[in-house]
N, C-alpha and C positions, 0 to 999 in steps of 0.2 A: 845808231852807230856808237854813241858814247858808251853804252852799256857793254858792247862787245869789246871796245878798246880798253875800257877800264878793267874788264875781266882778264884780258890778256896781260895788262900791266900788273895785275894782282898775282897771277900765277908765277911760279918759279919751280926749279927742280928741287923739290923738298928734300932736305938733308936729315930731318928728324921728325918723325910722326908721333902723335899722341896715341899711344897704344890702347888707351882707355876709351877712345872714341871710335865707334863703329858706324859704317855707312848703313843707311836704312835700306830695306828691300826695294823701296821705290827708287832710290838713287842707283842701285845696282841694275834695276830694270831699265832705267834710262841709258846706262852704259851699254847694256846688251842690245837695245834697240838701235842706238846710235852706231854701234859697231856693225850691225847687220845692214844699216842703211848707207854705209860708207861706199862711195864710188870705187869701182875697181875696173881694170882694163877688160874690155869686152863684156863687163858685167859678170864675169865667171866666178868671182868670189873664191879665189884659191887660198884664202886665209881662214883659220879658225881661232877662236879665242877661248883659252882656258882660264877660268876664274876660280880662285880658292881663297878661303879664309880659315886656315888651319894653322895655329901657332906652331905646333910641332913640325909640320911640314915646312913652314916659313923659316923656322930656325935651322932646320936641316939644310935648306938650300942656301943659306947665307954664305957658307964657305965656298960654294960654287958660283957665287956672285961677287967675287973679289972682296968678300967681307964687308959688303955694303949693308950696314945694320938696318937701314930703312926697310929692308925686306921683311925682317921679323917684327918690326914695329907697326907696319901698315895694317889698315883694316882689312884690305883685300889685295891680292896680287893678280895682275893680268899677265898672261903669257901669250904672245902672238905667235902662231904657228902657221907654217905653210903646208899645203897639200903636196906630196911628192909624186903623185901619180895623176898627171893631167893627160888623160888619154881619150880615146873615142867615146868610151862610156861616160866619163866625167862631163865631157862637152855635150854629149847627147842628153844627159840628165838636165843640163841647164836649158837646152832648147825645149825639152818636154815641159819644163816649168813655165817657160815663156808662153808656150801654146796653151797651157792650162790657165794661166793668169789672164792673158790677153785675148785668148781665143784666136790667135793668129794662125793662119793656114800654113800647112807644111810647104806649099808651093812658094810662099814668101820666105819662110825660115830656112829651107834646105840649102839654098846657094851659100848663105853665110855660114851655116853649120858645116857644110862640106869644106869650105875655105878654111875654117878654123881647125878642123880635124887634120887636114892636109898640112897646114902650117905647123901645128904642134908635133906632128909625126916627123917632121924634118928637123926639129930642134933637138939638141943634146940634152941630157938630164941636167947638166949644169946650167944651160941656158934657161930651161924651164924653171929651175929653182931660183935663179937670179931674177927672173921676171916676177915670180911669185913673191920673192922677198921685197921687191919694190912695192908691191901691193900692201904688204904688211906695214911698211913705213907710212903709206897713205892712211891706213886705218889707225895707226898710233897717232899720227898728226891730228886726225879728226877727233879722236877721243881726248887728246890733250886739250883741244879747244872746248869740247863739250864739258870736260871736267872743270875748266876755268869758269865757264858760264854757270855751272851748277855749284860753284864754290867747293869743289872737291880738289884736294891737293894730290899731286902726282909727281913721280920722278921717273922719267924715261931712261931705260938702261940698255946699253949694248954690251957692257962688260959682264959677261957671265959665260959659263961653260955649257953650250947647247947640248953636247952629248950626255952630260950628267942630268940635265933637266929632262931630256928625252927618255933616259933610262928610269929615273925616279918617278916621273909622271906617266910612264908607259906610253909615250907618244909614238914610239916606233911601231907598236902593234896596231896603231890606228892610221898608219901611213902619213904621219906628221913629223915635222921638224920644228923645233922652237928657234925663233930668230930674234925676238925682242921681249923684254920684260918691263912691266911698269907697276910698281906698288902704288896704291892709292889709299887715301884716307883723309885725315885732318892734321895739319901741321902742329907741332908742339909749340907751346908758348915761348920756350927758350931757344928756338932755332934761330940763331942770329942771322942766318942767310935770308930769312923772310923780309928783313928790312933793308937789304942791300939794294941800291939803285941798279936798274938794268943798264947794262953796257951794250949799246947798239950803235950802228953807224947812223950818221945824219941821214934823214929820209932822202935828200937829194943825192946822196952818195950810195943809196941802196936801190932806188927805183929810177928807171930810165923811161922817160916819156918821149914819145916821138910825135 
């Protein structure tokens, strides 16, 4: 437990990255696998992760990210996107994957598959996107913890213009919408925020035990 807690104490929303330090291929592979293993509602994984390490692109996107300079300094940038078309085909593909991986019979899978298809057909587009966005927050939260454990610095961001990201990264053509951004890399030695003490509630004022 101590290593986990120490890692979470170590992490902070990095305000300045060292642009000369790049994450290794192995570190990025860990991020990819951790993203793919994150729990999502019904296991449907309505979130995709866009990863890039292109300084020109990073610098271009700064002005659409409320001028947060970390975006251009970071080793890599993660963009969490939601699938906009959660339909019968999307759900069917998930159950085909379950059948393939687990060799589960259709007799067992079909009742739940039919329930989900019916449930999503009754949802509005806004309800579907709100649901998918919640899954994006789950994935970001998981990756923040993984980053801390791997001594990777990160800065989670909500402050950006999704429509500009969607346009520049051509997400619209892939049926995706960006909802969260997280530059990752290594903190700069002169980022004074790294030494700030965390401000959190006392544990007994944060956790209720019954």
